[in-house]
Residue frames as qw, qx, qy, qz and C-alpha x, y, z in Angstrom:
[[0.231, -0.819, 0.135, 0.507, -9.40, -10.72, 34.22],
 [0.644, 0.765, -0.001, 0.002, -8.13, -9.23, 30.85],
 [0.506, 0.620, -0.420, 0.429, -4.62, -8.63, 31.98],
 [0.613, -0.212, -0.529, 0.547, -2.31, -8.97, 34.96],
 [0.261, -0.906, -0.251, 0.221, -2.94, -6.14, 37.58],
 [0.087, -0.863, 0.230, 0.441, -1.19, -3.08, 36.29],
 [0.819, 0.554, -0.105, 0.106, 1.66, -3.72, 33.55],
 [0.786, -0.345, 0.155, 0.490, 5.17, -4.40, 33.36],
 [0.192, 0.913, -0.266, -0.243, 7.88, -1.97, 32.10],
 [0.952, 0.194, 0.047, 0.232, 10.18, -3.90, 29.82],
 [0.699, -0.062, -0.033, 0.712, 13.62, -2.79, 31.05],
 [0.149, -0.634, -0.221, 0.726, 12.19, 0.69, 31.67],
 [0.092, -0.110, 0.502, 0.853, 11.61, 1.32, 27.84],
 [0.432, -0.126, -0.465, -0.763, 7.93, 0.50, 27.29],
 [0.579, -0.095, 0.533, -0.610, 4.80, -0.63, 28.98],
 [0.310, 0.095, -0.908, -0.264, 4.06, -4.29, 28.50],
 [0.667, -0.082, 0.303, -0.675, 0.60, -5.68, 29.18],
 [0.034, -0.070, 0.987, 0.141, 0.18, -9.55, 29.14],
 [0.633, -0.001, -0.150, -0.759, -3.21, -10.36, 27.59],
 [0.203, -0.022, 0.960, -0.190, -5.13, -13.23, 29.05],
 [0.396, 0.539, 0.670, -0.321, -8.57, -12.43, 27.36],
 [0.297, 0.158, 0.531, 0.778, -8.97, -11.83, 23.60],
 [0.000, -0.781, -0.558, -0.280, -12.07, -9.85, 24.34],
 [0.419, -0.524, -0.197, 0.715, -10.09, -7.21, 26.13],
 [0.327, 0.896, 0.282, -0.106, -11.40, -3.77, 24.67],
 [0.181, -0.837, 0.331, 0.395, -7.90, -2.40, 24.30],
 [0.301, -0.311, 0.785, 0.444, -6.93, -4.92, 21.82],
 [0.597, 0.570, 0.492, -0.276, -9.97, -4.63, 19.61],
 [0.300, 0.750, -0.382, -0.449, -7.72, -3.11, 16.84],
 [0.008, 0.410, -0.891, -0.196, -6.22, -6.58, 16.24],
 [0.539, 0.141, 0.788, -0.260, -9.31, -8.71, 16.20],
 [0.676, 0.539, 0.497, -0.074, -10.74, -10.32, 12.99],
 [0.064, -0.652, 0.411, 0.633, -7.90, -9.27, 10.76],
 [0.286, 0.006, 0.847, 0.448, -8.84, -11.72, 8.19],
 [0.271, 0.716, 0.626, -0.148, -12.19, -10.07, 7.54],
 [0.362, 0.102, 0.295, 0.878, -11.24, -7.91, 4.63],
 [0.099, -0.690, -0.497, -0.517, -14.64, -6.29, 4.32],
 [0.516, -0.780, -0.302, 0.186, -14.55, -5.24, 7.97],
 [0.569, -0.434, 0.058, 0.696, -11.00, -3.88, 7.82],
 [0.290, 0.402, 0.418, 0.762, -11.72, -1.93, 4.63],
 [0.233, -0.818, -0.358, -0.386, -14.48, 0.09, 6.49],
 [0.594, -0.762, -0.203, 0.156, -13.04, 0.22, 9.95],
 [0.676, -0.258, 0.026, 0.690, -9.44, 1.08, 9.26],
 [0.249, 0.394, 0.195, 0.863, -9.87, 4.25, 7.04],
 [0.353, -0.757, -0.299, -0.462, -12.82, 5.64, 9.08],
 [0.714, -0.672, -0.106, 0.166, -10.96, 4.95, 12.39],
 [0.104, 0.944, -0.309, 0.050, -7.78, 6.43, 11.07],
 [0.581, -0.499, 0.642, 0.026, -5.70, 3.21, 11.57],
 [0.824, 0.375, -0.399, -0.146, -3.93, 0.57, 9.64],
 [0.837, -0.448, 0.310, 0.044, -1.99, -2.56, 10.76],
 [0.373, 0.734, -0.567, -0.015, 1.68, -2.99, 10.07],
 [0.966, -0.218, 0.107, -0.090, 2.89, -6.51, 10.26],
 [0.870, 0.099, -0.112, 0.470, 6.55, -7.75, 11.09],
 [0.422, -0.713, -0.002, 0.559, 9.35, -5.70, 12.65],
 [0.390, 0.042, 0.455, 0.799, 10.80, -4.77, 9.18],
 [0.011, 0.638, 0.544, 0.544, 7.48, -3.25, 7.96],
 [0.390, -0.839, -0.342, 0.163, 6.92, -1.54, 11.38],
 [0.543, -0.428, 0.102, 0.715, 10.38, -0.08, 11.19],
 [0.251, 0.240, 0.462, 0.816, 9.75, 1.34, 7.73],
 [0.173, -0.802, -0.515, -0.249, 6.46, 2.80, 8.85],
 [0.450, -0.785, -0.173, 0.388, 8.19, 4.55, 11.74],
 [0.467, -0.234, 0.267, 0.810, 11.02, 5.82, 9.53],
 [0.122, 0.471, 0.521, 0.701, 8.40, 7.36, 7.23],
 [0.069, -0.176, 0.281, -0.941, 7.07, 9.26, 10.33],
 [0.566, -0.410, -0.479, -0.532, 3.87, 7.35, 10.87],
 [0.279, -0.478, 0.497, -0.668, 2.70, 7.45, 14.46],
 [0.407, -0.083, -0.910, -0.007, 2.06, 4.16, 16.41],
 [0.562, -0.514, -0.014, -0.648, -0.90, 3.59, 18.65],
 [0.727, -0.445, 0.486, -0.191, 0.03, 0.11, 20.12],
 [0.345, 0.432, -0.819, -0.157, 1.90, -3.13, 19.42],
 [0.945, -0.129, 0.166, -0.249, 0.79, -6.83, 19.62],
 [0.375, 0.673, -0.636, 0.038, 3.85, -9.06, 19.91],
 [0.919, -0.114, -0.366, 0.095, 5.18, -12.42, 20.84],
 [0.552, -0.820, 0.094, 0.117, 7.29, -12.24, 24.03],
 [0.778, -0.137, 0.292, 0.539, 10.54, -13.26, 22.27],
 [0.419, 0.578, 0.252, 0.653, 10.29, -10.18, 20.14],
 [0.298, -0.906, -0.276, 0.121, 10.18, -7.75, 22.97],
 [0.535, -0.476, 0.202, 0.668, 13.90, -6.83, 22.70],
 [0.321, 0.269, 0.556, 0.718, 13.39, -6.00, 18.99],
 [0.093, -0.828, -0.462, -0.304, 10.24, -3.88, 19.79],
 [0.437, -0.796, -0.105, 0.407, 12.23, -1.97, 22.49],
 [0.462, -0.186, 0.353, 0.792, 14.83, -1.13, 19.94],
 [0.163, 0.508, 0.590, 0.606, 12.16, 0.00, 17.38],
 [0.248, -0.811, -0.401, -0.346, 10.09, 2.05, 19.75],
 [0.531, -0.224, -0.339, 0.744, 12.86, 3.66, 21.89],
 [0.080, 0.099, 0.063, 0.990, 11.56, 7.05, 20.78],
 [0.515, -0.360, -0.382, -0.677, 8.01, 6.16, 21.85],
 [0.074, 0.126, -0.838, 0.525, 8.11, 5.52, 25.65],
 [0.522, 0.065, 0.321, -0.788, 4.29, 6.05, 25.84],
 [0.585, 0.143, -0.649, -0.466, 3.55, 3.05, 23.49],
 [0.754, -0.203, 0.512, -0.357, 1.57, 0.07, 25.03],
 [0.368, 0.346, -0.824, -0.257, 2.85, -3.28, 24.03],
 [0.861, -0.121, 0.189, -0.456, 0.42, -6.24, 24.25],
 [0.290, 0.408, -0.861, -0.089, 1.91, -9.67, 24.59],
 [0.754, -0.167, 0.361, -0.522, 0.64, -13.07, 25.29],
 [0.605, -0.152, 0.773, 0.118, 0.65, -16.79, 24.53],
 [0.021, 0.173, -0.678, -0.715, 0.95, -17.68, 20.76],
 [0.028, -0.407, -0.897, -0.173, -2.32, -19.59, 20.82],
 [0.013, 0.731, 0.501, -0.462, -4.25, -16.84, 22.47],
 [0.010, 0.586, -0.201, -0.785, -2.85, -14.23, 19.91],
 [0.015, -0.021, -0.836, -0.547, -3.59, -16.53, 16.99],
 [0.014, -0.563, -0.826, -0.008, -7.22, -16.85, 18.19],
 [0.000, 0.725, 0.212, -0.655, -7.44, -13.06, 18.57],
 [0.087, 0.588, -0.378, -0.709, -6.09, -12.15, 15.10],
 [0.824, 0.409, 0.175, -0.350, -7.16, -15.17, 13.14],
 [0.789, 0.518, -0.294, 0.151, -3.72, -16.27, 11.89],
 [0.846, -0.289, -0.097, 0.437, -0.38, -17.39, 13.18],
 [0.118, -0.987, 0.063, 0.091, 1.62, -14.58, 14.36],
 [0.907, -0.038, 0.143, 0.395, 4.79, -16.00, 12.89],
 [0.414, 0.664, -0.001, 0.623, 6.24, -12.70, 11.71],
 [0.480, -0.051, -0.498, 0.720, 6.44, -11.66, 15.42],
 [0.107, -0.395, -0.366, 0.835, 4.62, -8.48, 15.71],
 [0.125, 0.680, 0.577, 0.435, 1.65, -6.19, 14.65],
 [0.211, -0.244, -0.257, 0.911, 1.39, -2.60, 15.13],
 [0.141, 0.827, 0.542, 0.051, -1.71, -0.40, 14.98],
 [0.392, -0.153, 0.110, 0.900, -0.67, 2.78, 13.35],
 [0.185, 0.726, 0.323, -0.578, -2.28, 6.13, 12.81],
 [0.609, 0.532, 0.445, 0.384, -2.95, 7.04, 9.14],
 [0.219, -0.307, 0.040, 0.925, -1.16, 10.08, 7.89],
 [0.422, 0.695, 0.262, -0.520, -3.29, 12.58, 6.04],
 [0.673, 0.293, 0.516, 0.441, -3.42, 12.18, 2.35],
 [0.167, -0.400, 0.206, 0.877, -1.99, 15.02, 0.09],
 [0.561, 0.676, 0.155, -0.452, -4.15, 16.73, -2.65],
 [0.841, 0.332, 0.332, 0.268, -3.47, 15.39, -6.12],
 [0.334, 0.912, -0.092, 0.218, -2.09, 18.71, -7.45],
 [0.352, -0.820, 0.442, -0.087, 0.39, 18.74, -4.62],
 [0.827, -0.204, 0.513, 0.105, 1.49, 15.11, -5.13],
 [0.767, 0.420, 0.354, 0.331, 2.15, 15.45, -8.92],
 [0.078, 0.969, -0.035, -0.231, 3.64, 18.95, -9.03],
 [0.085, -0.740, 0.627, 0.228, 7.20, 17.92, -9.48],
 [0.723, -0.051, 0.686, 0.062, 6.65, 14.38, -10.85],
 [0.233, 0.461, -0.595, -0.616, 7.57, 13.13, -14.33],
 [0.469, -0.016, -0.828, -0.306, 6.22, 9.62, -14.16],
 [0.462, -0.131, 0.520, -0.706, 3.19, 8.56, -12.11],
 [0.163, -0.131, -0.958, -0.195, 0.86, 5.51, -11.90],
 [0.485, -0.062, 0.070, -0.869, -2.78, 5.73, -11.93],
 [0.027, -0.052, -0.998, 0.037, -4.80, 2.78, -10.60],
 [0.543, -0.093, -0.179, -0.815, -8.42, 2.36, -11.55],
 [0.860, -0.169, 0.065, -0.477, -10.44, -0.03, -9.41],
 [0.538, 0.284, -0.781, 0.141, -7.56, -2.48, -8.73],
 [0.665, -0.541, 0.044, -0.512, -9.27, -4.38, -6.03],
 [0.931, -0.131, -0.286, 0.187, -6.80, -7.15, -5.10],
 [0.422, -0.885, 0.192, 0.033, -4.56, -6.09, -2.14],
 [0.760, -0.242, 0.405, 0.448, -1.63, -8.26, -3.30],
 [0.536, 0.547, 0.337, 0.547, -1.57, -6.63, -6.75],
 [0.040, -0.967, -0.031, -0.251, -1.66, -3.16, -5.17],
 [0.622, -0.693, 0.301, 0.205, 1.24, -3.99, -2.84],
 [0.770, 0.089, 0.431, 0.462, 3.21, -5.51, -5.80],
 [0.394, 0.768, 0.229, 0.450, 2.66, -2.37, -7.90],
 [0.289, -0.949, 0.121, -0.047, 3.96, -0.10, -5.10],
 [0.753, -0.370, 0.377, 0.393, 7.12, -2.31, -4.91],
 [0.627, 0.407, 0.382, 0.543, 7.59, -1.79, -8.74],
 [0.063, 0.952, 0.129, 0.272, 6.98, 2.02, -8.33],
 [0.480, -0.831, 0.250, 0.127, 9.53, 2.28, -5.55],
 [0.719, -0.287, 0.485, 0.406, 12.13, 0.12, -7.31],
 [0.554, 0.351, 0.525, 0.542, 11.74, 1.37, -10.87],
 [0.322, -0.037, 0.100, 0.941, 11.73, 5.07, -10.39],
 [0.092, -0.670, -0.490, -0.550, 8.13, 6.43, -10.72],
 [0.046, 0.345, -0.297, 0.889, 7.30, 9.44, -8.45],
 [0.393, 0.026, 0.504, -0.769, 3.79, 8.74, -7.18],
 [0.043, -0.259, -0.942, -0.207, 0.65, 6.67, -7.27],
 [0.420, -0.022, 0.069, -0.904, -2.86, 7.83, -7.69],
 [0.041, 0.164, 0.985, -0.028, -5.77, 5.47, -6.79],
 [0.339, -0.341, -0.447, -0.755, -9.40, 5.58, -7.76],
 [0.501, -0.396, 0.278, -0.718, -12.14, 5.58, -5.09],
 [0.930, -0.128, 0.075, -0.337, -12.79, 1.94, -5.34],
 [0.578, 0.498, -0.612, 0.209, -9.14, 0.82, -5.48],
 [0.819, -0.378, -0.397, 0.170, -7.90, -1.44, -2.76],
 [0.421, -0.903, 0.082, -0.031, -6.41, 0.09, 0.23],
 [0.579, 0.570, -0.483, 0.327, -2.47, 0.37, 0.06],
 [0.132, -0.527, 0.606, -0.581, -2.35, 0.36, 3.77],
 [0.913, -0.187, 0.003, -0.364, -4.22, -2.83, 4.26],
 [0.658, -0.554, 0.504, 0.070, -2.10, -5.39, 5.90],
 [0.837, 0.157, 0.462, 0.247, -1.55, -7.68, 2.99],
 [0.479, 0.844, 0.060, 0.235, -0.78, -4.71, 0.62],
 [0.228, -0.889, 0.390, -0.077, 1.92, -3.43, 3.04],
 [0.735, -0.382, 0.550, 0.108, 3.46, -6.78, 3.41],
 [0.812, 0.385, 0.367, 0.239, 3.62, -7.53, -0.28],
 [0.312, 0.923, -0.046, 0.219, 5.09, -4.27, -0.91],
 [0.738, -0.077, -0.341, 0.577, 7.82, -4.98, 1.62],
 [0.295, -0.723, -0.284, 0.557, 6.90, -1.63, 3.21],
 [0.295, 0.075, 0.308, 0.901, 7.62, 0.46, 0.15],
 [0.083, -0.772, -0.543, -0.321, 3.96, 1.86, 0.42],
 [0.364, -0.846, -0.190, 0.341, 5.57, 4.12, 3.06],
 [0.478, -0.283, 0.339, 0.760, 8.28, 5.34, 0.60],
 [0.210, 0.307, 0.616, 0.695, 6.04, 6.13, -2.33],
 [0.208, 0.194, 0.168, -0.944, 3.93, 9.32, -2.38],
 [0.102, -0.305, -0.848, -0.421, 0.37, 8.38, -3.10],
 [0.308, 0.153, 0.412, -0.844, -3.22, 9.58, -2.50],
 [0.272, 0.430, 0.861, 0.002, -6.77, 8.70, -3.26],
 [0.098, -0.126, -0.369, -0.916, -8.64, 10.58, -6.04],
 [0.299, 0.318, 0.708, -0.556, -12.04, 11.34, -4.54],
 [0.563, 0.658, 0.176, -0.468, -13.61, 12.57, -7.82],
 [0.657, 0.014, 0.657, 0.370, -12.46, 10.06, -10.58],
 [0.494, 0.717, 0.449, 0.201, -14.21, 11.87, -13.39],
 [0.024, 0.999, -0.045, 0.009, -12.39, 15.03, -12.60],
 [0.621, -0.618, 0.369, 0.310, -8.97, 13.56, -11.92],
 [0.705, 0.175, 0.473, 0.499, -7.93, 12.49, -15.41],
 [0.303, 0.839, 0.187, 0.412, -8.64, 15.85, -17.00],
 [0.346, -0.925, 0.152, 0.032, -6.91, 17.54, -14.11],
 [0.703, -0.355, 0.428, 0.443, -3.70, 15.53, -14.94],
 [0.584, 0.504, 0.384, 0.507, -3.83, 16.63, -18.52],
 [0.043, -0.971, -0.098, -0.213, -4.10, 20.14, -17.28],
 [0.576, -0.760, 0.269, 0.136, -0.99, 19.51, -15.25],
 [0.315, 0.734, -0.532, -0.281, 0.88, 18.56, -18.43],
 [0.519, -0.205, 0.829, -0.033, 0.64, 14.75, -18.16],
 [0.502, 0.235, -0.634, -0.539, 0.32, 12.53, -21.06],
 [0.745, -0.161, 0.449, -0.467, -2.18, 9.80, -20.19],
 [0.385, 0.317, -0.833, -0.241, -0.93, 6.32, -21.34],
 [0.795, -0.145, 0.288, -0.514, -3.52, 3.70, -20.76],
 [0.094, -0.326, 0.936, 0.092, -2.41, 0.19, -20.66],
 [0.724, 0.292, 0.375, -0.501, -5.03, -1.71, -22.72],
 [0.415, 0.082, 0.837, 0.346, -5.64, -4.33, -25.46],
 [0.474, 0.728, 0.254, -0.425, -7.02, -2.59, -28.53],
 [0.732, 0.512, 0.322, 0.314, -6.56, -2.37, -32.18],
 [0.269, 0.896, -0.031, 0.353, -5.21, 1.23, -31.84],
 [0.630, -0.741, 0.175, 0.150, -2.80, 0.45, -29.07],
 [0.460, 0.750, -0.458, 0.124, 0.90, 1.14, -29.87],
 [0.850, -0.080, -0.449, 0.261, 3.58, -1.16, -28.43],
 [0.550, -0.805, -0.045, 0.218, 5.33, -0.29, -25.18],
 [0.679, -0.167, 0.256, 0.668, 8.73, -0.23, -26.82],
 [0.275, 0.569, 0.387, 0.671, 7.58, 2.26, -29.47],
 [0.288, -0.895, -0.245, -0.238, 5.94, 4.48, -26.76],
 [0.658, -0.656, 0.053, 0.366, 8.84, 4.40, -24.44],
 [0.643, 0.105, 0.260, 0.713, 11.22, 5.35, -27.32],
 [0.095, 0.452, 0.192, 0.866, 9.40, 8.54, -27.84],
 [0.351, -0.588, -0.688, 0.241, 8.10, 9.05, -24.31],
 [0.030, -0.858, -0.155, -0.489, 6.61, 12.38, -23.37],
 [0.159, 0.484, -0.527, 0.680, 8.28, 14.40, -20.58],
 [0.363, -0.164, 0.592, -0.700, 5.47, 13.79, -18.17],
 [0.475, -0.029, -0.781, -0.405, 3.66, 10.47, -18.19],
 [0.580, -0.169, 0.517, -0.607, 0.65, 9.08, -16.23],
 [0.296, 0.092, -0.923, -0.229, 0.56, 5.35, -16.72],
 [0.650, -0.095, 0.210, -0.724, -3.11, 4.41, -16.22],
 [0.276, 0.120, -0.950, -0.081, -3.96, 0.68, -15.32],
 [0.634, -0.267, -0.120, -0.715, -7.20, -0.90, -14.73],
 [0.726, -0.303, 0.474, -0.395, -8.93, -3.59, -12.59],
 [0.283, -0.195, 0.931, 0.123, -8.10, -7.28, -12.75],
 [0.423, 0.404, 0.811, 0.010, -10.09, -9.08, -15.59],
 [0.373, 0.807, 0.456, -0.034, -11.99, -6.25, -17.17],
 [0.515, 0.166, 0.132, 0.831, -9.19, -3.74, -17.46],
 [0.022, -0.171, -0.130, 0.976, -9.82, 0.01, -17.79],
 [0.326, 0.662, 0.571, -0.360, -13.31, 1.53, -17.96],
 [0.432, 0.669, 0.440, 0.415, -14.56, 3.24, -21.14],
 [0.062, -0.993, -0.080, -0.061, -14.25, 6.64, -19.47],
 [0.569, -0.649, 0.364, 0.350, -10.62, 6.05, -18.67],
 [0.618, 0.134, 0.563, 0.532, -9.82, 4.86, -22.14],
 [0.239, 0.870, 0.360, 0.239, -11.78, 7.96, -23.50],
 [0.237, -0.962, 0.084, 0.105, -9.50, 10.23, -21.48],
 [0.746, -0.307, 0.373, 0.458, -6.22, 8.57, -22.52],
 [0.203, 0.795, -0.326, -0.469, -3.94, 10.31, -24.94],
 [0.470, 0.432, -0.735, -0.229, -2.46, 6.98, -26.07],
 [0.931, -0.231, 0.177, -0.219, -3.35, 3.27, -25.46],
 [0.099, 0.648, -0.755, 0.030, -0.24, 1.21, -24.92],
 [0.979, -0.083, -0.043, -0.180, 0.10, -2.72, -25.12],
 [0.317, -0.549, 0.764, 0.119, 2.99, -5.11, -24.10],
 [0.657, 0.368, -0.536, -0.382, 3.34, -7.42, -27.02],
 [0.678, -0.325, 0.606, -0.261, 2.88, -11.05, -25.94],
 [0.319, 0.359, -0.813, -0.330, 3.76, -14.51, -27.39],
 [0.183, -0.051, -0.981, 0.047, 2.29, -18.16, -27.41],
 [0.350, -0.487, -0.683, -0.416, -1.23, -17.03, -27.26],
 [0.370, -0.461, -0.522, 0.615, -1.02, -15.12, -23.98],
 [0.194, 0.779, 0.326, 0.499, -2.94, -11.85, -24.41],
 [0.129, -0.853, 0.125, -0.490, -1.81, -10.08, -21.22],
 [0.438, 0.148, -0.701, 0.544, 0.15, -10.00, -18.11],
 [0.421, -0.637, -0.565, 0.313, -1.14, -9.77, -14.43],
 [0.042, 0.958, 0.097, 0.266, -1.65, -5.96, -13.63],
 [0.540, -0.771, 0.287, 0.177, 1.30, -6.00, -11.10],
 [0.700, -0.047, 0.469, 0.536, 3.69, -7.76, -13.66],
 [0.427, 0.716, 0.344, 0.431, 2.42, -5.37, -16.32],
 [0.184, -0.983, 0.022, -0.011, 3.27, -2.31, -14.06],
 [0.655, -0.553, 0.342, 0.385, 6.88, -3.54, -13.61],
 [0.622, 0.227, 0.495, 0.563, 7.55, -4.14, -17.34],
 [0.225, 0.865, 0.301, 0.332, 5.96, -0.72, -18.29],
 [0.347, -0.930, 0.078, 0.089, 7.84, 1.17, -15.59],
 [0.650, -0.366, 0.437, 0.504, 11.09, -0.33, -16.47],
 [0.522, 0.453, 0.492, 0.529, 10.63, 0.55, -20.10],
 [0.021, 0.943, 0.227, 0.244, 9.74, 4.12, -19.27],
 [0.489, -0.828, 0.194, 0.194, 12.49, 4.60, -16.80],
 [0.722, -0.083, 0.457, 0.513, 15.07, 2.96, -19.15],
 [0.404, 0.656, 0.381, 0.511, 13.96, 5.27, -21.97],
 [0.217, -0.974, -0.062, -0.019, 14.20, 8.42, -19.59],
 [0.611, -0.663, 0.300, 0.313, 17.82, 7.58, -18.74],
 [0.718, 0.201, 0.411, 0.524, 18.99, 7.18, -22.26]]
């Protein structure tokens, strides 16, 4: 039997089902979470993403994202009842830690996972209409880097993030966790037609600043000191950097001067340095 007959109502606030079989169909959203390739396909097409930990779940709910279900260790039930007080219809699955670990593929030490419905993405033109500083990510494939970039964007004052079709998913579990839930605060969208997106940004009045190592690149300090009113900071994939088409579309190539034979920073670290410089210049 997959669960106890019927379900429990935790202090009248939410339905709680105790799982005894990891093959229970209702909990399939939580299976094989460590298989990145599977989640990349199934989450966007299924309209779901996984939020991990009460803090991240709380930020998702505060952003207006709609929950589908929750998987939680029993000791976290009081916290879940507090978080989901406005969602009495939510189903909460709980079970022994060993069973939940075998289901998800990792230790549920952060206490809870929630399957959340993905909100619709806004059109690019709508997202950037009132923006002055945006970040454009071309094929950044590491979820940790994407999450760290979103945290920098939220903390350092950029207005939005645009991602290319092959860029890693900002709502993948690791991205959300590394961002500390700031992916829910930052407006973002995926550009379906990459070749058309960069010219469209120019038409919207953005100066495209490509972070790149080249002989023609200007230093970040010099660029920030004379920053245009509207800047799109374009950053490329780990290792290879920006594509030739992105570089060709750029108005300026910008570099962060380095010392001791180090030629560049990790893309997430570079985003923080560049955004700090641009925001500092804007405020002066």
